[in-house]
C-alpha positions in Angstrom: 0.0 -0.2 -0.1 3.1 2.2 1.0 4.8 2.3 -2.7 1.6 2.6 -4.6 0.5 5.8 -2.7 4.6 6.6 -3.3 3.9 6.0 -7.3 0.4 8.1 -7.2 2.0 10.7 -5.6 4.8 10.4 -7.7 2.4 10.4 -11.0 0.5 13.2 -9.2 4.0 15.2 -8.7 5.0 15.3 -13.1 1.2 16.0 -14.4 0.5 18.4 -11.9 2.0 21.7 -14.0 -0.3 20.1 -17.0 -4.3 21.1 -16.8 -6.3 18.4 -17.7 -6.7 20.1 -21.4 -3.5 20.5 -21.7 -3.5 16.2 -21.2 -6.2 16.4 -23.4 -4.5 18.1 -26.4 -1.2 16.0 -26.1 -3.1 12.6 -25.8 -5.1 13.4 -29.2 -2.2 14.6 -30.7 0.2 11.9 -29.9 -3.0 10.1 -31.3 -4.1 11.8 -34.6 -4.6 10.1 -37.4 -2.4 11.1 -40.2 -3.8 13.4 -42.6 -4.4 11.9 -45.8 -3.6 12.9 -49.5 -5.9 11.0 -52.4 -3.6 11.6 -55.5 -5.4 10.6 -59.5 -2.4 9.9 -61.8 -1.8 8.1 -64.7 -0.7 5.0 -65.5 2.4 6.2 -67.0 5.9 4.6 -66.4 7.1 8.0 -64.6 3.6 8.1 -62.6 4.3 4.6 -61.6 7.7 4.7 -60.2 6.7 7.8 -58.2 4.0 5.8 -56.7 6.7 2.8 -56.2 9.3 6.2 -54.5 6.7 7.9 -52.5 7.3 5.4 -49.6 10.4 7.8 -48.6 7.8 10.7 -48.7 5.6 9.1 -46.6 8.9 8.0 -43.9 10.0 11.4 -43.3 6.5 13.0 -43.2 4.7 10.4 -41.2 1.3 12.7 -40.3 0.8 12.4 -44.3 -0.4 9.4 -45.8 -0.7 9.1 -49.7 -3.8 7.0 -51.1 -3.3 7.0 -55.4 -6.1 6.1 -57.9 -4.1 5.1 -60.8 -6.0 5.0 -64.3 -5.3 5.3 -67.7 -5.3 8.8 -69.8 -8.8 8.9 -71.1 -10.7 7.9 -68.0 -8.1 9.7 -65.5 -8.9 12.5 -68.4 -13.2 11.9 -67.8 -12.5 10.9 -63.7 -10.8 14.6 -62.4 -12.8 16.7 -64.7 -16.2 15.5 -63.5 -14.7 15.3 -59.7 -13.4 19.8 -60.6 -16.5 20.7 -62.2 -18.8 19.2 -59.3 -16.3 20.5 -56.6 -16.7 16.7 -54.8 -13.6 16.9 -53.2 -12.6 13.0 -54.3 -9.2 14.3 -54.9 -6.5 16.1 -52.9 -3.8 15.8 -56.3 -4.7 15.6 -59.6 -2.3 14.6 -62.7 -3.6 17.4 -65.3 -1.4 18.8 -68.5 -0.9 22.6 -70.4 -4.7 22.1 -71.5 -5.5 21.6 -68.2 -4.3 23.5 -66.2 -4.7 27.4 -67.4 -8.5 27.2 -68.1 -9.2 25.7 -64.3 -7.1 28.4 -63.1 -9.3 31.2 -64.8 -12.2 29.4 -63.3 -11.1 29.4 -59.7 -11.2 25.7 -59.4 -8.0 25.3 -58.6 -5.1 26.4 -55.1 -2.1 28.5 -56.4 1.2 26.8 -55.8 1.9 29.6 -53.2 4.1 29.5 -50.3 6.8 26.8 -51.9 10.1 26.6 -49.9 12.9 28.0 -51.0 14.7 24.8 -51.9 12.0 24.3 -54.8 13.5 27.8 -56.9 11.0 28.0 -59.3 13.5 29.8 -61.3 15.2 26.5 -62.0 12.0 25.3 -64.8 11.9 25.2 -67.9 9.8 28.5 -69.2 7.8 27.2 -71.4 7.7 25.3 -68.9 6.4 27.1 -66.3 4.9 29.6 -68.6 2.6 26.8 -69.4 1.3 26.6 -65.8 1.1 29.4 -64.9 -2.0 31.8 -65.1 -2.3 35.9 -64.2 1.3 35.4 -62.7 0.6 33.1 -60.3 1.8 29.2 -60.9 -1.4 26.9 -61.0 0.5 23.3 -60.7 3.9 21.9 -60.8 5.7 20.0 -63.5 6.1 16.6 -62.9 7.6 15.7 -66.1 7.1 17.9 -69.7 7.5 16.2 -73.7 7.7 17.3 -77.0 7.9 15.2 -79.4 9.8 13.2 -81.8 11.0 10.6 -84.3 12.8 7.5 -82.9 13.9 4.8 -85.3 16.1 1.9 -85.8 19.1 2.5 -86.8 20.3 -1.0 -87.3 17.4 -1.5 -89.5 17.8 1.7 -91.3 21.6 0.0 -92.0 20.3 -2.9 -93.3 18.5 -1.2 -95.6 21.0 1.4 -96.6 18.2 3.8 -95.3 19.9 7.8 -94.3 17.0 9.4 -91.8 17.5 13.3 -93.0 18.5 15.9 -90.2 14.7 17.1 -91.1 12.4 14.3 -92.0 9.5 15.3 -94.2 6.3 12.9 -94.2 7.0 12.1 -97.8 10.4 10.8 -96.2 8.7 9.0 -93.4 6.1 7.1 -95.7 9.2 5.8 -97.6 10.7 4.5 -95.0 8.1 2.9 -93.7 7.4 1.0 -96.4 10.9 -0.1 -97.1 11.3 -1.6 -92.9 7.8 -3.2 -92.7 8.7 -6.6 -92.5 5.3 -8.6 -91.6 7.4 -12.0 -91.8 9.2 -11.0 -88.7 6.2 -9.1 -86.9 8.1 -5.6 -87.3 5.8 -2.9 -88.5 7.0 -0.3 -90.5 5.4 2.9 -88.1 3.7 2.8 -84.7 1.5 5.3 -84.1 -1.2 6.7 -81.4 -4.6 5.2 -82.9 -6.4 5.1 -79.8 -9.1 8.0 -80.3 -9.1 10.9 -77.8 -8.1 13.9 -77.1 -5.0 13.3 -75.9 -4.3 10.0 -77.4 -4.6 10.5 -81.5 -5.6 13.9 -81.6 -2.2 14.6 -79.7 -0.3 12.8 -83.2 -3.1 13.9 -86.0 -2.9 17.4 -84.2 0.9 18.4 -84.7 0.4 16.5 -88.3 -2.2 19.3 -89.1 -0.2 22.2 -88.1 2.2 21.0 -90.3 0.5 20.5 -93.2 -1.0 24.2 -92.8 -4.2 23.5 -91.7 -6.5 24.9 -88.8 -8.8 24.1 -86.2 -11.1 27.2 -86.6 -10.1 30.5 -88.7 -9.7 33.9 -87.0 -13.6 34.4 -86.8 -13.8 30.9 -85.0 -15.7 29.1 -88.3 -14.0 25.3 -87.9 -11.8 24.2 -90.8 -11.8 20.4 -90.5 -13.1 19.8 -93.8 -10.1 22.2 -95.7 -7.4 20.3 -97.8 -5.0 20.7 -95.6 -7.2 18.4 -93.1 -7.7 15.8 -95.4 -4.0 15.8 -96.3 -3.3 15.2 -92.7 -5.2 12.8 -91.7 -5.0 10.9 -94.9 -0.9 10.5 -94.1 -2.0 9.2 -90.6 -4.3 7.3 -92.0 -2.1 5.6 -95.1 0.8 5.0 -92.6 -1.1 3.3 -90.1 -3.0 1.2 -92.8 -0.2 -0.2 -94.6 2.4 0.0 -92.5 1.4 0.1 -89.0 1.0 -2.7 -86.6 -2.2 -5.0 -86.4 -5.4 -3.5 -84.1 -3.4 0.5 -84.0 -6.5 1.7 -82.8 -5.7 0.4 -79.4 -2.6 1.4 -79.2 -1.6 4.7 -77.4 0.9 6.0 -75.6 2.6 3.0 -73.2 1.2 0.4 -76.2 3.7 1.6 -78.9 6.3 2.0 -76.3 6.2 -1.8 -75.1 6.4 -2.7 -79.3 8.9 -0.5 -79.7 10.7 -1.6 -77.1 9.9 -5.1 -77.9 12.0 -4.4 -81.7 8.2 -4.7 -83.4 8.4 -1.1 -84.6 10.6 0.3 -87.5 10.2 3.9 -86.3 7.8 5.4 -84.0 6.6 9.4 -83.5 5.3 10.1 -79.9 6.7 11.9 -76.5 10.2 13.0 -76.4 9.4 11.5 -72.1 9.9 7.6 -74.3 13.3 8.5 -74.9 15.1 7.3 -71.0 12.9 4.0 -71.3 14.2 3.3 -74.8 17.3 4.1 -74.3 17.8 2.8 -70.7 15.1 0.6 -69.2 16.0 -2.6 -68.7 12.8 -3.8 -70.5 13.8 -2.4 -73.5 15.2 -5.0 -76.3 16.5 -2.1 -78.6 18.9 -0.7 -76.6 22.1 0.4 -78.3 20.1 0.1 -82.0 18.2 3.2 -81.9 18.6 6.7 -83.3 16.4 9.9 -82.9 15.3 12.5 -85.2 12.7 15.8 -84.9 9.2 15.1 -85.3 8.1 15.0 -89.6 7.7 18.0 -91.2 5.3 18.7 -94.1 4.5 22.0 -95.6 5.5 24.6 -92.6 7.9 23.6 -89.9 5.1 25.5 -87.3 3.5 23.4 -85.2 5.3 20.3 -86.0 6.4 18.9 -82.1 4.2 19.9 -79.6 4.6 20.7 -75.6 3.1 18.5 -72.8 3.8 19.0 -69.5 2.1 16.0 -66.6 1.9 18.0 -63.4 0.3 17.6 -60.0 -2.6 20.1 -59.2 -4.6 21.0 -56.4 -8.2 21.8 -56.6 -10.0 24.4 -54.4 -12.4 21.8 -53.0 -9.3 19.4 -50.8 -9.5 19.4 -47.4 -6.1 18.2 -47.0 -4.0 20.8 -48.9 -1.3 21.6 -47.1 -0.2 18.0 -47.0 -0.6 18.0 -51.0 1.1 20.9 -51.7 4.0 19.6 -49.8 3.6 16.1 -51.5 4.1 17.5 -55.2 6.8 20.1 -54.4 8.5 17.0 -53.1 7.7 15.2 -56.1 9.0 17.7 -58.6 12.2 19.0 -56.7 15.7 18.3 -57.4 15.8 16.0 -54.4 13.5 13.7 -56.0 15.4 13.9 -59.9 18.6 12.9 -57.4 16.7 10.3 -55.7 15.2 8.8 -59.0 19.3 8.9 -60.5 20.2 6.5 -57.1 17.5 3.9 -57.7 17.0 4.4 -61.2 19.9 5.5 -63.2 20.3 9.1 -64.2 18.8 8.0 -67.6 15.3 7.5 -65.9 14.3 10.5 -63.6 11.5 12.7 -65.2 12.5 14.7 -68.1 12.0 18.6 -69.4 11.3 20.6 -65.9 14.3 21.2 -64.5 17.3 23.4 -66.9 19.5 21.5 -63.6 18.7 18.2 -64.9 19.8 19.5 -68.3 22.9 21.1 -67.2 24.1 18.2 -65.0 27.1 16.0 -66.1 25.7 12.3 -65.7 22.2 13.3 -67.0 24.0 14.5 -69.9 26.3 10.9 -70.3 23.2 9.0 -69.5 20.9 10.5 -71.9 22.4 11.6 -75.6 19.1 12.9 -76.4 19.1 15.6 -73.7 20.3 18.6 -75.5 17.6 17.8 -78.4 15.0 17.4 -76.5 15.2 20.2 -74.4 15.7 22.0 -77.6 12.0 20.7 -79.2 10.5 22.3 -75.5 12.4 25.4 -75.6 11.1 26.1 -79.1 7.6 24.5 -79.1 5.6 27.7 -79.5 2.1 27.5 -78.4 1.1 31.2 -79.7 2.3 30.1 -83.4 1.8 26.9 -84.5 -0.1 27.4 -87.4 0.7 28.8 -90.8 -2.4 30.8 -90.6 -3.7 33.5 -88.3 -6.0 31.4 -85.5 -7.6 33.2 -82.3 -6.7 30.7 -79.8 -2.9 29.0 -78.8 -2.3 25.5 -78.4 0.0 23.4 -80.0 -1.6 19.8 -80.0 -4.7 21.4 -78.7 -6.9 24.1 -78.4 -6.7 25.8 -75.5 -10.7 26.2 -74.8 -13.4 24.4 -72.8 -15.0 23.1 -75.6 -11.8 21.0 -77.0 -12.0 18.5 -74.9 -14.9 17.1 -75.7 -14.6 18.0 -79.2 -11.3 16.4 -79.1 -12.6 13.8 -78.3 -15.1 13.5 -80.7 -13.4 14.6 -84.0 -10.5 11.8 -82.3 -12.9 9.5 -82.5 -14.0 9.9 -86.4 -10.4 9.4 -87.1 -10.2 6.1 -85.1 -12.7 5.2 -86.9 -11.6 6.5 -90.6 -8.9 4.5 -88.9 -10.5 0.7 -88.9 -12.0 1.4 -92.2 -15.7 2.0 -90.6 -15.6 5.6 -92.7 -13.5 7.0 -95.1 -11.7 10.2 -94.3 -13.8 12.1 -96.0 -17.1 11.4 -94.3 -14.9 11.8 -90.6 -13.8 14.9 -91.5 -17.3 15.6 -92.5 -18.7 14.5 -89.3 -16.1 16.7 -87.3 -16.8 19.9 -89.1 -20.7 19.3 -88.5 -19.5 18.5 -84.8 -17.1 21.6 -84.8 -19.6 23.7 -86.0 -22.1 22.4 -83.6 -20.1 22.9 -80.2 -19.1 26.5 -81.5 -22.6 27.6 -81.9 -23.6 26.7 -78.8 -20.1 28.0 -77.0 -21.3 31.6 -78.5 -18.4 31.8 -80.4 -20.0 31.9 -83.8 -23.3 33.1 -84.8 
C-alpha cells in the first residue's frame, strides 16, 4: 500500500504543471490520424515510379498518408474533370496537363502553388514549362515531367536496308522508310503511331500533323476548318501510314502500347513523346538499347506546330480538404531532391525529364541521355502562340486552349479512329467532325 501511494503521489507531482485540457491535447496529438492525400494519376511509367518511391516521402512525413488512384489516360481525364467541375473533393492532388491548368485556374477551380520552400527553386523550371502552368502571374500546377515529340528509329534496320534518316525528315520521307522497314514475316511494323481515340491520344499526333500540313482548327472568326484540303491531306497521310505499315490493332494503341511495341523490337519507327527516350535508351525492359537513333518530328509544308508541348503536372483542386499536405507532397515530387532520388534508384537516364534546367546541366544526365540537348531544344522551341501557318484566334499546338476542346477533340479523335479502322472514309470522318465542331462553336456562342 505504501509503494502504491508513493507512485500515485509521484505521478500527481509530474502531472501537476499540466491542466486537464493540455493533457487531453497531448493525448489527442499523439494519437491523431495522419492526413490522407488522395492522388489521381496516369499509368505512365514515370508516374508508376513516383508511386513506388513515394514511400520515402511518407517515411519522412509520418503525418501524411498517400492514397493513389492510377488510371488510363482517357479515364483519368474524365474522372478528374468531373471531380473538379462538380467540386466533389474526391481528389486532393490531380495529374493534369498544360491544357487544363490555365483553363481551370481561370475558373477558380485550382489552388495556386504559393508559399513553396526556397529550396524548390522555381527559377530552375524551364521557362516554357513554367509559363504553361501559369495564369495571371501565379503558378497553378507543379511540373512532374514535360515533353515534346520526336521521331525514334531503328538505326540497325536502317543500316540493313541502306537507308539514311535526314536531319529534318518530311512525312514523305517517313512514308518511304516505313514501306521499306515493314517486315510482316518477322512481325516488324514499319511505323507505330497512336491510334487510340482521344483528344490527348491520337489527336496529340494528328494535331501536330494538321499544323505542319498548313491546316488549323478554326479561322480568325472561330469558323471550323476541319473539312479543308489541308486537314484531308494530313489525316489521309496518318491513316495511310498506319493502314499500310502499322501494327495490327492500331486503333487500340496509345503511348504505353506503342512504347512496349517499339521497346520489344516490333517497330521500325515511332513518332511520339520525347519522354520515351529514357525508357528506350535506359530501361532494363528495352530490347533495343544501342539500336535506336532519333530525329525531329516530321514536317510537311511548314515546320510550325510540327512538335507538341505537354506538361504532366500536379495540381490541387480548391475542393481539397488537405491542401497543405498535398502541396508538400507535390513540391517534393517535382523537386531537385526527387530527381536525385530517381537517379540514385533507377539511373540518370530514367529521371523525370523536361522540367528543370539543373537536370540538363548535370554531367551525369548528359552522359546517360545523349538525346538531352535535342529534347531540351524541342521543349524550348515549341511555341504555343505561333503553331499554325495561317492566323488563328487560339493558343496551343496539339490542342486548342478553350474549354470546349476536350469534348470536341475526343469526338474528332473517334471519327478519325473510325476512318483508320475502315468504318468510314477520311472525307466522311472530317465532314462529321466539321458538323460537330460547328455545333459546339454555336453552342459556345463563338459563332452565330
